[in-house]
VOPAGU-2260 file (C-alpha; in pm, 1 decimal, decimal comma):
REM VOPAGU-2260
SITE   aa  ch    i         X         Y         Z
SITE  MET   A    0     187,1    1768,7   -1389,5
SITE  ILE   A    1     473,1    1853,3   -1153,1
SITE  ASN   A    2     529,0    2225,5   -1089,7
SITE  SER   A    3     897,5    2257,5   -1182,4
SITE  ASN   A    4     941,9    2602,9   -1021,2
SITE  LEU   A    5     821,2    2481,2    -683,8
SITE  THR   A    6    1038,0    2170,5    -705,2
SITE  ALA   A    7    1344,7    2374,4    -795,8
SITE  LEU   A    8    1292,9    2597,9    -492,9
SITE  ILE   A    9    1255,4    2296,7    -265,4
SITE  PHE   A   10    1567,8    2128,1    -393,1
SITE  SER   A   11    1764,8    2451,8    -366,9
SITE  ALA   A   12    1667,4    2471,8      -0,1
SITE  ALA   A   13    1763,8    2107,4      50,3
SITE  LEU   A   14    2104,9    2146,9    -112,0
SITE  ALA   A   15    2176,1    2463,0      85,3
SITE  SER   A   16    2109,6    2284,0     410,8
SITE  VAL   A   17    2402,0    2137,1     601,6
SITE  LEU   A   18    2178,5    1932,1     826,8
SITE  PRO   A   19    2206,4    1550,8     802,7
SITE  ALA   A   20    1931,7    1326,9     678,3
SITE  CYS   A   21    1689,5    1227,0     951,5
SITE  LYS   A   22    1625,9     868,0    1052,2
SITE  SER   A   23    1365,7     888,9    1327,4
SITE  GLY   A   24    1436,0     661,0    1620,0
SITE  GLY   A   25    1213,9     375,2    1724,9
SITE  ASP   A   26    1281,8     374,3    2096,8
SITE  HIS   A   27     951,4     356,5    2277,8
SITE  SER   A   28    1021,8     682,0    2458,2
SITE  THR   A   29    1141,2     860,9    2144,9
SITE  THR   A   30    1080,7    1229,0    2094,4
SITE  SER   A   31    1130,8    1351,0    1741,7
SITE  ASN   A   32    1132,5    1727,0    1795,1
SITE  GLU   A   33    1486,9    1772,2    1922,5
SITE  GLU   A   34    1684,7    2026,4    1721,0
SITE  SER   A   35    1390,8    2065,2    1484,9
SITE  PRO   A   36    1445,3    2278,1    1177,5
SITE  ALA   A   37    1247,8    2593,6    1118,0
SITE  GLN   A   38     896,8    2544,6     991,0
SITE  ASP   A   39     987,1    2602,0     623,7
SITE  SER   A   40    1330,0    2433,6     610,2
SITE  THR   A   41    1418,6    2082,3     498,9
SITE  TYR   A   42    1690,9    1826,7     537,5
SITE  ALA   A   43    1892,1    1649,9     273,6
SITE  PRO   A   44    1712,0    1352,4     114,3
SITE  VAL   A   45    1681,7    1058,4     351,5
SITE  GLU   A   46    1816,4     816,4      90,2
SITE  THR   A   47    2195,2     825,1      78,6
SITE  GLU   A   48    2269,6     489,0     -84,7
SITE  LYS   A   49    2378,5     462,1    -446,6
SITE  PRO   A   50    2090,4     383,8    -684,3
SITE  ASN   A   51    2078,5      57,6    -878,1
SITE  THR   A   52    2050,5     240,2   -1208,3
SITE  ASP   A   53    2163,0     556,8   -1379,8
SITE  TYR   A   54    1807,5     622,2   -1497,1
SITE  LYS   A   55    1694,3     982,8   -1481,9
SITE  PRO   A   56    1353,7    1088,4   -1348,3
SITE  ALA   A   57    1103,8    1206,4   -1606,0
SITE  ILE   A   58     963,0    1472,0   -1374,7
SITE  PRO   A   59    1141,0    1704,5   -1130,8
SITE  GLY   A   60    1106,6    1578,7    -773,9
SITE  GLN   A   61    1005,5    1228,4    -881,3
SITE  THR   A   62    1257,6    1061,7    -649,7
SITE  ARG   A   63    1476,8    1148,1    -347,6
SITE  ALA   A   64    1263,3    1433,4    -219,7
SITE  PRO   A   65    1408,0    1663,8      47,0
SITE  GLY   A   66    1406,6    1521,3     397,7
SITE  VAL   A   67    1163,9    1645,2     660,5
SITE  LYS   A   68    1143,2    1581,7    1033,2
SITE  THR   A   69     841,7    1550,0    1261,7
SITE  LYS   A   70     853,5    1819,7    1529,0
SITE  THR   A   71     583,3    1671,8    1751,8
SITE  ALA   A   72     713,6    1455,4    2036,8
SITE  LEU   A   73     599,8    1101,3    1960,7
SITE  ASN   A   74     502,0     815,0    2185,4
SITE  ILE   A   75     572,5     477,6    2022,4
SITE  GLN   A   76     418,9     166,5    2178,7
SITE  VAL   A   77     408,1    -201,7    2091,4
SITE  LEU   A   78      54,4    -301,0    2190,2
SITE  THR   A   79     108,8    -670,9    2121,1
SITE  SER   A   80     368,1    -904,0    1973,9
SITE  ALA   A   81     135,1   -1204,2    1965,0
SITE  LEU   A   82       0,6   -1185,0    1608,4
SITE  ASP   A   83      75,6   -1456,3    1352,3
SITE  HIS   A   84     215,2   -1287,0    1039,9
SITE  PRO   A   85     -48,0   -1009,1    1023,5
SITE  TRP   A   86    -118,7    -873,9     676,3
SITE  ALA   A   87    -396,0    -615,2     710,7
SITE  ILE   A   88    -567,8    -402,9     971,3
SITE  ALA   A   89    -920,3    -259,1     963,8
SITE  ILE   A   90   -1054,3     -13,4    1220,7
SITE  MET   A   91   -1392,4    -116,1    1362,4
SITE  PRO   A   92   -1663,7     142,8    1444,0
SITE  ASP   A   93   -1591,5     116,6    1817,9
SITE  GLY   A   94   -1215,8     165,9    1772,4
SITE  ARG   A   95   -1115,5    -200,5    1793,6
SITE  PHE   A   96    -906,0    -369,4    1523,5
SITE  LEU   A   97    -988,1    -649,4    1281,9
SITE  ILE   A   98    -659,5    -801,8    1166,8
SITE  THR   A   99    -588,7   -1073,8     912,0
SITE  GLU   A  100    -316,6   -1328,7     973,6
SITE  LYS   A  101    -148,6   -1456,4     659,9
SITE  THR   A  102    -177,7   -1820,8     765,2
SITE  GLY   A  103    -556,1   -1806,3     736,2
SITE  SER   A  104    -726,2   -1655,6    1040,3
SITE  MET   A  105    -854,3   -1321,5    1163,9
SITE  ARG   A  106    -847,9   -1168,9    1508,7
SITE  ILE   A  107   -1031,5    -884,0    1674,1
SITE  LEU   A  108    -814,1    -681,8    1907,5
SITE  THR   A  109    -931,1    -445,2    2177,6
SITE  ALA   A  110    -850,5     -75,8    2145,8
SITE  ASP   A  111    -545,8    -133,0    2368,5
SITE  GLY   A  112    -424,3    -418,2    2149,9
SITE  GLN   A  113    -528,8    -729,3    2338,5
SITE  PRO   A  114    -597,5   -1014,0    2092,6
SITE  SER   A  115    -916,5   -1219,5    2099,4
SITE  LYS   A  116    -964,6   -1578,1    1994,8
SITE  LYS   A  117    -920,7   -1647,6    1627,0
SITE  ILE   A  118   -1226,5   -1606,6    1404,5
SITE  THR   A  119   -1316,0   -1934,2    1234,2
SITE  GLY   A  120   -1518,0   -2027,5     926,7
SITE  LEU   A  121   -1287,2   -1883,3     661,3
SITE  PRO   A  122   -1212,1   -2046,4     326,1
SITE  ALA   A  123    -885,9   -2239,1     309,2
SITE  VAL   A  124    -587,6   -2034,5     192,5
SITE  ILE   A  125    -255,3   -2119,1      29,2
SITE  SER   A  126     -13,4   -1936,6     256,4
SITE  GLU   A  127     307,8   -2029,8      75,2
SITE  GLY   A  128     533,4   -1751,8     -50,6
SITE  GLN   A  129     346,4   -1423,0     -67,5
SITE  GLY   A  130       5,6   -1588,6     -59,3
SITE  GLY   A  131    -236,9   -1642,1     224,1
SITE  LEU   A  132    -513,9   -1444,2     388,1
SITE  LEU   A  133    -442,2   -1090,3     273,9
SITE  ASP   A  134    -646,8    -770,7     290,9
SITE  VAL   A  135    -965,7    -706,8     485,8
SITE  ILE   A  136   -1213,2    -419,4     478,8
SITE  LEU   A  137   -1543,0    -349,6     650,6
SITE  ASP   A  138   -1855,5    -276,3     451,6
SITE  PRO   A  139   -1934,4      98,7     469,1
SITE  ASP   A  140   -2260,5     -10,0     637,0
SITE  PHE   A  141   -2088,6    -255,1     872,1
SITE  ALA   A  142   -2250,3    -103,0    1179,9
SITE  SER   A  143   -2588,3    -219,7    1051,9
SITE  ASN   A  144   -2510,6    -520,2     825,7
SITE  ARG   A  145   -2187,9    -660,3     985,4
SITE  MET   A  146   -2048,2    -751,1     640,6
SITE  VAL   A  147   -1674,2    -792,0     590,9
SITE  PHE   A  148   -1478,5    -833,2     265,0
SITE  TRP   A  149   -1135,6    -992,1     229,7
SITE  ASN   A  150    -908,3   -1148,2     -29,3
SITE  TYR   A  151    -691,8   -1456,4     -19,5
SITE  SER   A  152    -492,7   -1694,0    -238,9
SITE  GLU   A  153    -648,4   -2025,5    -331,7
SITE  ASN   A  154    -532,8   -2334,7    -516,2
SITE  THR   A  155    -666,8   -2466,6    -847,6
SITE  PRO   A  156    -550,7   -2740,3   -1085,9
SITE  GLU   A  157    -397,2   -2469,1   -1305,7
SITE  GLY   A  158    -216,2   -2295,0   -1020,3
SITE  THR   A  159    -296,1   -2040,4    -753,8
SITE  ARG   A  160    -500,2   -1723,9    -781,8
SITE  LEU   A  161    -636,8   -1433,9    -581,5
SITE  ALA   A  162    -999,2   -1449,8    -471,3
SITE  VAL   A  163   -1229,8   -1198,1    -302,1
SITE  ALA   A  164   -1479,7   -1315,9     -42,3
SITE  LYS   A  165   -1740,0   -1167,4     189,2
SITE  GLY   A  166   -1921,2   -1282,8     500,1
SITE  LYS   A  167   -2126,9   -1159,5     791,8
SITE  LEU   A  168   -1947,9   -1139,1    1125,8
SITE  SER   A  169   -2152,9   -1331,8    1379,8
SITE  ASN   A  170   -2295,2   -1146,1    1677,2
SITE  ASP   A  171   -2056,8   -1327,4    1911,0
SITE  GLU   A  172   -1766,1   -1237,1    1679,4
SITE  THR   A  173   -1634,1   -1593,7    1660,4
SITE  LYS   A  174   -1710,4   -1676,9    1296,5
SITE  PHE   A  175   -1830,8   -1553,3     959,9
SITE  GLU   A  176   -2172,2   -1653,4     831,5
SITE  ASN   A  177   -2299,2   -1690,8     474,9
SITE  ILE   A  178   -1952,9   -1671,7     325,2
SITE  SER   A  179   -1934,4   -1640,1     -52,5
SITE  THR   A  180   -1641,5   -1592,6    -289,8
SITE  ILE   A  181   -1751,6   -1308,6    -516,4
SITE  TYR   A  182   -1456,0   -1269,2    -753,0
SITE  ARG   A  183   -1157,9   -1468,1    -876,2
SITE  VAL   A  184    -861,1   -1324,8   -1064,6
SITE  SER   A  185    -789,1   -1493,6   -1396,1
SITE  PRO   A  186    -597,6   -1678,1   -1514,2
SITE  ALA   A  187    -461,3   -1892,9   -1231,7
SITE  PHE   A  188     -85,8   -1936,4   -1248,5
SITE  PRO   A  189     166,5   -2174,2   -1082,8
SITE  SER   A  190     340,4   -1912,4    -868,4
SITE  THR   A  191     330,3   -1810,7    -502,0
SITE  LEU   A  192     431,6   -1449,9    -570,1
SITE  HIS   A  193     274,8   -1113,3    -656,9
SITE  TYR   A  194     -91,9   -1154,6    -570,2
SITE  GLY   A  195    -128,9    -784,9    -479,5
SITE  SER   A  196    -362,3    -709,6    -310,2
SITE  ARG   A  197    -559,3    -439,6    -136,2
SITE  ILE   A  198    -926,6    -350,4    -134,5
SITE  VAL   A  199   -1093,2     -10,1    -102,3
SITE  PHE   A  200   -1454,5     101,4    -134,5
SITE  ASP   A  201   -1544,7     387,5    -365,5
SITE  LYS   A  202   -1804,8     651,1    -279,0
SITE  GLN   A  203   -2077,4     444,6    -445,0
SITE  GLY   A  204   -2007,6     140,8    -228,1
SITE  ASN   A  205   -1828,8     -61,4    -496,1
SITE  LEU   A  206   -1490,3    -227,3    -451,5
SITE  ILE   A  207   -1159,1    -157,7    -620,5
SITE  VAL   A  208    -917,5    -449,1    -585,7
SITE  SER   A  209    -549,1    -441,6    -680,3
SITE  THR   A  210    -399,7    -754,4    -835,4
SITE  GLY   A  211     -41,9    -861,2    -903,0
SITE  GLU   A  212     100,6   -1011,2   -1222,4
SITE  ARG   A  213     238,5   -1318,8   -1040,8
SITE  SER   A  214     607,3   -1227,1   -1095,4
SITE  ASP   A  215     703,3   -1490,9   -1351,0
SITE  ILE   A  216     855,1   -1385,3   -1682,7
SITE  LYS   A  217     571,6   -1575,3   -1852,6
SITE  SER   A  218     290,6   -1412,3   -1654,8
SITE  ARG   A  219     411,9   -1053,5   -1638,0
SITE  PRO   A  220     300,4    -962,6   -1994,2
SITE  ARG   A  221     -57,3   -1032,5   -1881,6
SITE  ALA   A  222     -41,2    -701,4   -1692,9
SITE  GLN   A  223     -87,2    -546,1   -2040,0
SITE  ASP   A  224    -350,3    -799,3   -2150,1
SITE  LEU   A  225    -707,9    -673,7   -2122,5
SITE  LYS   A  226    -836,2   -1032,5   -2131,9
SITE  ALA   A  227    -662,6   -1110,2   -1801,0
SITE  SER   A  228    -716,4    -958,3   -1458,1
SITE  LEU   A  229    -351,4   -1002,2   -1357,2
SITE  GLY   A  230    -163,6    -677,0   -1290,0
SITE  LYS   A  231    -479,3    -468,2   -1277,0
SITE  MET   A  232    -715,4    -265,5   -1066,7
SITE  VAL   A  233   -1056,8    -427,2   -1094,7
SITE  HIS   A  234   -1379,2    -244,7   -1013,7
SITE  ILE   A  235   -1657,8    -468,8    -889,8
SITE  THR   A  236   -1985,1    -452,3    -700,7
SITE  LYS   A  237   -2040,0    -611,0    -360,3
SITE  ASP   A  238   -2158,9    -917,7    -550,3
SITE  GLY   A  239   -1843,0    -934,0    -759,0
SITE  LYS   A  240   -1997,0    -811,3   -1084,7
SITE  PRO   A  241   -1824,3    -553,8   -1305,8
SITE  VAL   A  242   -1929,3    -200,4   -1216,1
SITE  PRO   A  243   -2131,9     -72,4   -1514,3
SITE  ASN   A  244   -1981,2     174,5   -1760,7
SITE  GLY   A  245   -1618,0      97,2   -1680,6
SITE  PRO   A  246   -1345,5     230,0   -1912,2
SITE  PHE   A  247   -1331,7     -98,6   -2106,8
SITE  ALA   A  248   -1697,5    -196,6   -2077,9
SITE  ASN   A  249   -1758,0    -153,7   -2451,1
SITE  ASP   A  250   -1443,2    -335,4   -2563,5
SITE  PRO   A  251   -1530,3    -693,9   -2663,5
SITE  ASN   A  252   -1165,2    -790,0   -2617,4
SITE  ALA   A  253   -1143,2    -667,4   -2258,7
SITE  LEU   A  254   -1270,4    -772,7   -1917,3
SITE  PRO   A  255   -1534,6    -513,8   -1825,8
SITE  GLU   A  256   -1422,7    -496,2   -1462,2
SITE  ILE   A  257   -1074,7    -361,2   -1545,3
SITE  TYR   A  258   -1023,8     -11,9   -1402,4
SITE  SER   A  259    -651,6      31,5   -1479,4
SITE  LEU   A  260    -368,1    -186,9   -1607,5
SITE  GLY   A  261       8,1    -226,0   -1621,1
SITE  HIS   A  262      71,9    -299,5   -1252,7
SITE  ARG   A  263     344,3    -523,6   -1110,3
SITE  ASN   A  264     262,0    -595,6    -745,1
SITE  PRO   A  265      38,3    -327,1    -593,5
SITE  ASN   A  266      32,8    -364,9    -215,2
SITE  GLY   A  267    -121,5     -38,5     -99,7
SITE  LEU   A  268    -436,7     161,5    -182,1
SITE  ALA   A  269    -572,5     474,2     -14,0
SITE  TRP   A  270    -799,2     765,9    -101,1
SITE  ASN   A  271    -638,7    1108,6     -86,5
SITE  PRO   A  272    -857,8    1311,5     153,9
SITE  VAL   A  273    -773,9    1639,1     -22,3
SITE  THR   A  274    -825,3    1546,5    -387,6
SITE  GLY   A  275   -1046,3    1238,5    -354,0
SITE  GLU   A  276    -814,5    1047,5    -589,2
SITE  LEU   A  277    -693,1     692,1    -539,2
SITE  TRP   A  278    -323,4     652,9    -452,5
SITE  GLU   A  279    -129,8     328,1    -480,0
SITE  SER   A  280     202,3     179,9    -371,4
SITE  GLU   A  281     363,3     -72,5    -603,0
SITE  PHE   A  282     670,0    -295,4    -582,9
SITE  GLY   A  283     926,2    -248,3    -854,4
SITE  PRO   A  284    1191,2    -511,0    -927,4
SITE  ARG   A  285    1548,1    -411,1    -828,0
SITE  GLY   A  286    1471,3     -42,2    -783,7
SITE  GLY   A  287    1169,2     139,1    -915,3
SITE  ASP   A  288     920,7     102,5    -629,2
SITE  GLU   A  289     638,1     343,2    -708,0
SITE  ILE   A  290     365,8     568,6    -575,6
SITE  ASN   A  291      93,3     621,5    -836,0
SITE  ILE   A  292    -232,7     810,1    -866,3
SITE  ILE   A  293    -477,5     558,4   -1009,8
SITE  ARG   A  294    -706,1     701,5   -1272,9
SITE  GLU   A  295    -974,4     518,9   -1463,0
SITE  GLY   A  296    -862,5     357,6   -1786,8
SITE  LYS   A  297    -494,3     447,6   -1750,5
SITE  ASN   A  298    -198,0     220,5   -1821,8
SITE  TYR   A  299      81,1     226,7   -1562,1
SITE  GLY   A  300     337,0      68,2   -1786,0
SITE  TRP   A  301     465,8    -255,8   -1635,8
SITE  PRO   A  302     661,3    -433,1   -1782,1
SITE  THR   A  303     714,3    -188,3   -2071,3
SITE  ILE   A  304     853,5      93,5   -1860,1
SITE  THR   A  305    1016,9      82,2   -1516,8
SITE  TYR   A  306    1278,9     259,2   -1307,1
SITE  GLY   A  307    1412,9     -77,1   -1187,8
SITE  LEU   A  308    1623,3    -366,5   -1312,3
SITE  GLU   A  309    1579,1    -740,5   -1317,5
SITE  TYR   A  310    1707,4    -902,2    -998,6
SITE  SER   A  311    1994,8   -1031,3   -1210,3
SITE  GLY   A  312    2097,3    -672,7   -1282,3
SITE  GLU   A  313    1987,4    -688,3   -1646,0
SITE  LYS   A  314    1750,0    -432,5   -1794,3
SITE  VAL   A  315    1378,4    -504,5   -1789,6
SITE  GLY   A  316    1270,6    -540,4   -2152,1
SITE  ALA   A  317    1405,2    -252,9   -2357,3
SITE  GLY   A  318    1520,5     -70,8   -2044,7
SITE  ILE   A  319    1302,7     237,1   -2101,7
SITE  GLN   A  320    1137,2     458,7   -1841,9
SITE  GLN   A  321     902,9     665,9   -2055,3
SITE  LYS   A  322     663,0     592,7   -2336,3
SITE  GLU   A  323     371,6     786,8   -2476,3
SITE  GLY   A  324      40,6     664,6   -2339,2
SITE  LEU   A  325     193,8     513,3   -2025,3
SITE  GLU   A  326     162,9     684,0   -1687,8
SITE  GLN   A  327     457,7     805,8   -1485,7
SITE  PRO   A  328     472,1     738,1   -1111,9
SITE  VAL   A  329     424,0    1036,5    -886,1
SITE  TYR   A  330     728,4     913,6    -692,9
SITE  TYR   A  331     973,5     625,6    -704,4
SITE  TRP   A  332    1254,0     478,4    -494,0
SITE  ASP   A  333    1588,6     339,2    -602,6
SITE  PRO   A  334    1711,9     153,3    -397,3
SITE  VAL   A  335    1381,1       2,2    -300,1
SITE  LEU   A  336    1153,0      75,0      -7,1
SITE  SER   A  337     949,9    -245,7     -63,1
SITE  PRO   A  338     624,8     -53,8     -14,6
SITE  ALA   A  339     337,7    -241,6     149,1
SITE  GLY   A  340      20,3     -87,4     293,2
SITE  ILE   A  341     -40,2     287,8     282,1
SITE  THR   A  342    -268,3     533,2     458,2
SITE  PHE   A  343    -329,6     906,8     454,7
SITE  TYR   A  344    -322,5    1069,4     796,5
SITE  ASN   A  345    -664,4    1234,5     824,8
SITE  SER   A  346    -664,5    1339,1    1191,3
SITE  ASP   A  347    -596,4    1667,6    1369,3
SITE  VAL   A  348    -417,9    1498,8    1662,0
SITE  ILE   A  349     -77,9    1555,9    1499,1
SITE  PRO   A  350    -146,7    1865,0    1284,6
SITE  GLU   A  351     183,6    1858,1    1094,6
SITE  TRP   A  352      95,4    1510,6     964,2
SITE  LYS   A  353    -244,0    1616,1     828,0
SITE  ASN   A  354    -296,5    1472,0     477,9
SITE  ASN   A  355      53,1    1320,2     467,1
SITE  LEU   A  356      87,8     976,6     308,2
SITE  PHE   A  357     240,2     698,4     520,4
SITE  VAL   A  358     393,3     394,1     352,6
SITE  GLY   A  359     490,9      68,7     522,4
SITE  GLY   A  360     840,1     -44,8     425,7
SITE  LEU   A  361     927,7    -415,2     424,8
SITE  SER   A  362    1292,5    -474,2     331,4
SITE  SER   A  363    1366,8    -110,8     420,1
SITE  MET   A  364    1227,1    -167,3     771,5
SITE  HIS   A  365    1074,5     172,4     834,4
SITE  ILE   A  366     759,2     372,4     778,2
SITE  ALA   A  367     797,4     643,0     514,3
SITE  ARG   A  368     615,8     968,9     574,6
SITE  LEU   A  369     556,3    1157,6     250,3
SITE  VAL   A  370     452,0    1521,4     248,8
SITE  ILE   A  371     223,5    1581,4     -49,2
SITE  LYS   A  372     156,6    1911,9    -221,6
SITE  ASP   A  373     -20,0    1952,8    -554,8
SITE  ASN   A  374       5,7    1576,7    -616,1
SITE  LYS   A  375     381,6    1579,9    -566,6
SITE  VAL   A  376     603,7    1443,5    -291,7
SITE  VAL   A  377     782,3    1747,4    -146,8
SITE  GLY   A  378     926,7    1584,3     166,6
SITE  GLU   A  379    1016,2    1239,4     301,5
SITE  GLU   A  380    1088,8    1113,1     651,7
SITE  ARG   A  381    1182,0     771,4     788,4
SITE  LEU   A  382     998,9     670,7    1104,8
SITE  LEU   A  383    1055,9     374,6    1340,9
SITE  SER   A  384    1370,1     266,3    1156,2
SITE  ASP   A  385    1534,9     164,1    1484,5
SITE  GLU   A  386    1262,8     -96,4    1538,6
SITE  LYS   A  387    1402,9    -315,8    1258,3
SITE  GLN   A  388    1057,6    -437,8    1156,7
SITE  ARG   A  389     891,8    -516,2     824,2
SITE  PHE   A  390     588,7    -284,8     828,2
SITE  ARG   A  391     308,5    -461,5     644,4
SITE  ALA   A  392      -3,0    -246,8     690,9
SITE  LEU   A  393    -102,0      91,5     834,7
SITE  ALA   A  394    -422,3     254,0     957,6
SITE  VAL   A  395    -530,9     569,1    1138,8
SITE  GLY   A  396    -739,2     490,6    1445,7
SITE  LYS   A  397   -1047,7     659,9    1582,5
SITE  ASP   A  398    -815,7     822,7    1836,2
SITE  GLY   A  399    -593,5     981,9    1571,0
SITE  ALA   A  400    -301,8     748,2    1634,8
SITE  LEU   A  401    -111,9     579,8    1352,3
SITE  TYR   A  402    -124,8     201,3    1383,8
SITE  ALA   A  403     100,0     -47,8    1205,0
SITE  VAL   A  404     132,7    -425,0    1194,8
SITE  THR   A  405     458,8    -601,6    1114,7
SITE  ASP   A  406     551,8    -938,4     971,2
SITE  ALA   A  407     700,2   -1034,3    1309,0
SITE  GLY   A  408     356,7   -1010,6    1470,8
SITE  ARG   A  409     364,8    -668,8    1632,2
SITE  LEU   A  410      95,0    -402,0    1649,2
SITE  TYR   A  411     242,5     -53,6    1691,3
SITE  LYS   A  412      69,6     261,4    1809,9
SITE  VAL   A  413     230,1     596,0    1724,5
SITE  THR   A  414      79,9     912,2    1869,2
SITE  LYS   A  415     185,5    1237,0    2027,7
SITE  LYS   A  416     315,4    1244,0    2383,9
């Protein structure tokens, strides 16, 4: 639970401050330590726009946290602008990058961002709308087995759906061998929206995959349906089988692979290096974008509760934000951030960023830096807002730099000067 005393102290400091909200510049020679506040002071919240709703947070500090500002001088570089709608970025053991391109290909980039030829041999994707070739992750034993896992949208007679595949990267790095599709989200639905989807490995070497509820008013209730894998986190083995002893494994009316439910369009997953818990970013509708801590068997409420509205401006369902048995987000935005990929900064290169959560913003066109303490957001900063880019995915490199890909085809490197 949120520590209300700590939050009250933080907000008192924020309100007492006369300093403006910080919007970190994106000029490639930017330094962000000019006129830095004292170590323990904060700025006003970075969000100054009027919210879409008059909904009140359920927990102190659940939205509009005090602003913070990076004191380290930053060097911001565009390593390449030649990518074709990149969606995900994986760091290879030697520091290179494996990047998916939404239209259906992957590329390996050198550590300085030079793209290679496209990797062939991938299953066909449906790249309309929000579909296409989406997330990618290396097997924990990639250095010895060269296995790669990814997800993508595919077509069926009933509609489109998310699928998870794996394959072995050839020694010459030009193709994948022995490709197999190990899991398919059900049911298929005639929509090109809200596939999710990110993949992470747990400590046992199994996969957790986030899935969307496909956006349509007809499909969204399936996020609460344990017989469907829409709007869920699913927990599967490397062969796509349900991980044994899941929270719904003994329920004959549930899919045994379901790990959590009640999700709308979860586009980011990352393990918290301090607590070991799984954190998630999730699109709300008009307002109500969320950061959640994903716990086994929990229900995250969509579409029953939300801090957002329908795009028409009408309430979603009964227009409630709290209900017993449904989880509250750790943090939410209104107006929206449009949160895509997330990563925790786990390097010592920029010490003040250690264990902070970074969130790629799409429509908001910035990277959000969230300072986390005791599972609460106690500070927020906007980075690279001057770049005017839709930040799709983030990763921390072997060199301690923060890397980001954008919908316009750029690969950014952010590190200290």
